[in-house]
C-alpha positions in Angstrom: 252.1 182.4 -38.9 254.3 179.7 -40.0 256.4 178.2 -37.7 260.7 177.1 -39.3 262.7 175.1 -37.6 266.4 176.4 -37.3 268.3 173.0 -38.8 268.1 169.4 -38.3 269.2 169.1 -35.4 265.8 170.2 -33.2 264.0 167.5 -36.2 266.1 164.5 -35.2 265.9 165.6 -31.9 261.8 165.0 -32.0 261.9 161.7 -33.8 264.3 160.8 -31.1 261.3 161.4 -29.1 258.6 158.6 -27.7 255.4 158.8 -29.9 252.9 159.9 -27.4 255.6 163.0 -27.0 256.3 163.2 -30.9 252.5 164.2 -31.1 252.1 166.2 -28.2 255.5 168.4 -29.4 253.3 169.0 -32.9 250.6 169.6 -31.4 252.1 172.8 -29.0 253.7 173.6 -32.6 250.0 173.8 -33.9 249.5 176.6 -31.0 251.9 178.2 -31.6 251.4 178.9 -36.1 247.4 179.5 -34.5 247.9 181.8 -31.3 251.0 183.1 -32.0 252.2 185.4 -29.4 249.1 184.9 -27.7 250.7 181.5 -26.4 251.1 181.6 -22.7 251.0 179.2 -20.4 251.1 176.4 -19.4 251.7 175.9 -23.9 254.7 178.9 -24.2 256.6 181.3 -21.6 258.5 184.1 -22.0 262.0 183.2 -21.3 263.9 187.1 -21.4 264.5 189.0 -24.6 263.0 187.6 -27.6 263.5 184.1 -26.5 261.0 181.7 -25.6 259.6 178.0 -25.0 257.3 175.9 -25.7 256.8 174.0 -22.6 255.5 169.7 -23.6 254.2 167.5 -20.3 253.9 164.0 -19.7 255.6 161.0 -19.5 258.9 163.2 -21.1 259.1 166.6 -21.0 260.1 168.6 -23.0 261.1 172.3 -24.0 262.0 173.6 -27.2 263.1 176.9 -27.5 261.7 179.5 -30.2 261.9 183.1 -31.4 260.4 185.1 -33.8 261.9 186.8 -36.8 259.4 189.1 -38.6 256.0 186.9 -39.3 257.4 183.6 -38.4 258.5 181.9 -35.1 261.7 180.3 -35.4 262.0 176.6 -33.9 266.1 176.8 -31.9 266.5 174.0 -29.6 265.2 171.5 -28.2 266.3 170.1 -25.2 
């Protein structure tokens, strides 16, 4: 499955993270691309409606909100 960023803000946010956290984020994105809708806890959680979150744990905990649109996972927002 293709994974795309909604806009550059999320990419900039990820670049501000510590290097080990960036590696974990990229691994979570790879898992999303591989497992799509089948990705579950602890990596992904359904929030409501069509929104999901990638859950990255570690020194810095990161959440990335995403949705599926057609054959694409669209990464919307991170915090």
